[in-house]
NUMIKE-129242 format. One line per 10 residues: their letters; for each residue x negated, y negated, z of N, C-alpha, C. Coordinates in steps of 0.2 Angstrom, whole numbers, plus 5000, padded with zeros to 4 digits. Layout:
<atoms>
a> X Y Z X Y Z X Y Z  ...
</atoms>
This chain:
<atoms>
magrafsfph> 4776 4934 5272 4778 4929 5276 4779 4932 5284  4774 4937 5285 4774 4939 5293 4771 4933 5297  4777 4932 5303 4774 4929 5306 4776 4921 5306  4778 4919 5300 4781 4912 5299 4788 4913 5298  4790 4906 5300 4798 4905 5300 4799 4903 5292  4804 4906 5290 4806 4903 5283 4809 4895 5284  4807 4892 5279 4808 4884 5279 4810 4882 5271  4811 4876 5270 4813 4873 5265 4808 4875 5259  4801 4875 5261 4796 4876 5255 4796 4883 5253  4797 4888 5257 4798 4895 5254 4804 4895 5251
famrwlvcqf> 4811 4892 5253 4815 4892 5246 4814 4889 5241  4812 4884 5241 4810 4879 5235 4805 4883 5229  4800 4886 5234 4796 4892 5229 4799 4896 5225  4805 4899 5229 4809 4904 5226 4813 4901 5221  4816 4896 5221 4820 4893 5218 4816 4891 5210  4809 4887 5211 4807 4886 5206 4805 4892 5201  4803 4897 5204 4801 4903 5200 4808 4906 5196  4813 4907 5201 4820 4908 5196 4822 4903 5190  4819 4895 5193 4822 4890 5187 4818 4894 5181  4810 4895 5183 4805 4896 5178 4808 4903 5174
lvfltynpsg> 4810 4907 5176 4812 4914 5173 4819 4913 5169  4824 4909 5173 4831 4908 5168 4828 4903 5162  4824 4897 5164 4824 4893 5158 4818 4897 5152  4814 4903 5153 4810 4904 5150 4815 4910 5146  4821 4913 5148 4822 4917 5143 4828 4912 5139  4830 4907 5141 4836 4902 5136 4835 4896 5138  4835 4891 5135 4837 4884 5136 4839 4880 5131  4842 4875 5131 4845 4872 5125 4840 4867 5121  4834 4866 5123 4828 4863 5120 4825 4867 5114  4827 4874 5113 4823 4878 5107 4817 4881 5109
ysyahwmweg> 4814 4879 5116 4809 4884 5116 4810 4889 5121  4811 4896 5120 4813 4901 5125 4813 4907 5121  4812 4912 5125 4813 4919 5122 4819 4921 5117  4824 4918 5119 4830 4919 5115 4829 4917 5107  4826 4909 5108 4825 4906 5101 4819 4911 5098  4813 4912 5102 4808 4917 5098 4811 4923 5095  4817 4927 5098 4819 4932 5094 4824 4930 5088  4826 4925 5090 4831 4923 5082 4828 4921 5078  4821 4918 5077 4817 4916 5072 4815 4923 5069  4813 4928 5071 4812 4934 5068 4804 4931 5066
rgyffvdala> 4800 4931 5070 4793 4931 5068 4789 4936 5065  4791 4943 5066 4788 4948 5064 4784 4951 5069  4782 4950 5075 4778 4953 5080 4782 4957 5085  4783 4962 5081 4789 4967 5086 4787 4967 5092  4780 4971 5092 4778 4975 5099 4776 4969 5103  4775 4962 5103 4773 4957 5107 4781 4955 5110  4785 4954 5104 4792 4952 5105 4794 4957 5111  4795 4964 5110 4797 4969 5113 4793 4969 5121  4787 4969 5122 4784 4968 5127 4788 4962 5132  4788 4957 5128 4790 4950 5132 4798 4952 5135
gvallgaylf> 4800 4956 5130 4808 4958 5132 4808 4963 5137  4804 4967 5137 4804 4972 5143 4800 4968 5150  4796 4964 5149 4795 4960 5156 4800 4956 5158  4805 4953 5154 4810 4949 5156 4815 4953 5160  4817 4958 5155 4822 4964 5159 4820 4967 5165  4814 4968 5166 4811 4971 5171 4812 4965 5177  4810 4959 5176 4810 4955 5181 4818 4953 5183  4822 4953 5180 4830 4952 5179 4832 4958 5183  4830 4964 5180 4833 4970 5186 4831 4970 5192  4825 4967 5194 4822 4966 5201 4828 4962 5205
lfhailmsig> 4827 4956 5202 4832 4950 5203 4838 4952 5205  4841 4956 5201 4848 4958 5201 4849 4963 5207  4845 4967 5208 4845 4972 5213 4844 4970 5219  4840 4966 5219 4839 4963 5227 4844 4958 5230  4847 4954 5224 4853 4951 5225 4859 4955 5227  4860 4960 5223 4866 4964 5226 4866 4967 5232  4859 4969 5234 4859 4970 5240 4858 4966 5245  4858 4960 5245 4858 4955 5250 4864 4952 5250  4868 4949 5245 4874 4945 5246 4880 4950 5243  4878 4955 5239 4884 4961 5237 4887 4958 5230
lsgmlagvva> 4892 4960 5228 4895 4959 5223 4900 4954 5223  4903 4953 5230 4907 4947 5231 4903 4941 5232  4898 4941 5234 4894 4936 5233 4891 4933 5227  4890 4938 5223 4888 4936 5215 4894 4933 5212  4899 4936 5214 4906 4933 5210 4908 4926 5213  4907 4924 5219 4907 4919 5222 4903 4913 5219  4896 4915 5219 4892 4912 5215 4893 4909 5207  4895 4914 5205 4898 4913 5198 4904 4908 5197  4908 4909 5201 4914 4905 5202 4911 4897 5204  4907 4896 5208 4904 4890 5211 4900 4888 5204
agltvaevlr> 4897 4892 5200 4893 4889 5194 4899 4885 5189  4904 4889 5189 4909 4887 5185 4913 4880 5187  4913 4880 5193 4917 4874 5195 4912 4868 5196  4905 4870 5196 4899 4864 5195 4900 4862 5188  4901 4867 5184 4902 4863 5176 4908 4858 5175  4914 4861 5178 4919 4857 5178 4918 4850 5180  4914 4851 5187 4914 4845 5191 4910 4840 5188  4904 4843 5184 4900 4838 5179 4903 4834 5174  4907 4837 5172 4911 4837 5166 4917 4832 5167  4919 4833 5174 4924 4827 5176 4921 4820 5178
ighqtidsrg> 4915 4821 5183 4912 4814 5185 4907 4812 5179  4905 4815 5175 4901 4812 5170 4906 4809 5163  4911 4811 5163 4917 4809 5157 4912 4811 5151  4910 4819 5152 4907 4822 5147 4913 4825 5144  4912 4828 5138 4916 4833 5134 4913 4839 5135  4917 4844 5133 4914 4850 5132 4910 4851 5126  4909 4845 5122 4906 4846 5116 4899 4844 5118  4897 4841 5124 4890 4841 5126 4887 4847 5128  4886 4851 5122 4884 4858 5124 4877 4858 5127  4872 4853 5127 4867 4854 5131 4867 4853 5138
lvettllvsl> 4871 4849 5140 4872 4848 5147 4876 4853 5150  4881 4856 5148 4885 4862 5149 4880 4867 5150  4877 4869 5144 4872 4874 5145 4866 4872 5151  4864 4867 5151 4857 4866 5158 4861 4866 5164  4867 4864 5165 4871 4863 5172 4871 4872 5173  4875 4876 5169 4875 4883 5171 4869 4887 5172  4864 4884 5168 4857 4889 5170 4853 4886 5176  4854 4879 5177 4852 4878 5184 4856 4882 5191  4864 4882 5189 4867 4885 5193 4866 4893 5194  4864 4897 5188 4861 4903 5189 4856 4903 5193
atllavglsw> 4851 4900 5191 4843 4900 5195 4845 4899 5202  4849 4894 5204 4851 4892 5211 4854 4899 5213  4858 4902 5210 4862 4908 5213 4856 4913 5215  4852 4915 5209 4846 4920 5211 4843 4918 5216  4840 4911 5216 4837 4908 5222 4840 4910 5230  4845 4909 5230 4849 4909 5236 4850 4917 5238  4852 4921 5233 4852 4927 5234 4845 4931 5237  4840 4929 5234 4833 4931 5236 4832 4929 5243  4834 4924 5244 4832 4921 5252 4837 4922 5257  4843 4925 5255 4849 4926 5260 4847 4930 5266
ghivarftgq> 4843 4935 5265 4841 4937 5272 4838 4933 5276  4833 4929 5273 4829 4924 5278 4834 4919 5280  4839 4916 5276 4842 4911 5278 4847 4913 5284  4851 4919 5284 4855 4921 5290 4851 4922 5296  4844 4925 5294 4839 4927 5301 4838 4918 5304  4836 4915 5299 4835 4907 5302 4841 4904 5306  4847 4905 5303 4853 4902 5305 4855 4905 5311  4856 4912 5313 4858 4916 5317 4853 4918 5323  4846 4919 5319 4843 4923 5324 4842 4930 5324  4846 4934 5320 4848 4941 5319 4842 4942 5312
kqkryfnk> 4840 4947 5314 4837 4951 5308 4840 4955 5304  4842 4956 5297 4846 4961 5294 4842 4968 5293  4844 4973 5298 4841 4980 5297 4843 4985 5293  4848 4983 5289 4853 4988 5286 4847 4993 5279  4842 4990 5279 4838 4992 5273 4833 4996 5277  4832 4996 5283 4826 4999 5286 4828 5006 5289  4823 5011 5289 4825 5018 5292 4825 5018 5299  4827 5022 5302 4828 5022 5310 4824 5027 5312
</atoms>
């Protein structure tokens, strides 16, 4: 993104990629990596390769997010996700038994936290005009 200002389409692309990754890992519909593993299809090496690829993607994301928003930012995001679920339950007059709604809300919140963490440096630079230089050698 050299020379281009960070804008909503850039954030939306990160958000969609994070949504794809989170819902590929697990989703309430039953078509996900977690369900694939629980079925025990017998293709160990394919399952292991897919698991290693997902693990690598998550390690990359969590490292990048910890470097940008830190542990306190991640904890604030987790609290915000919990409050979002509570608000959805309160407004929608749903019960905690609506498992699919609760799971989907948590998964969307997690993907949003990942996207915000990936975009945090760009967001700060966009709003304040200051680049974060703590990762560059002098």
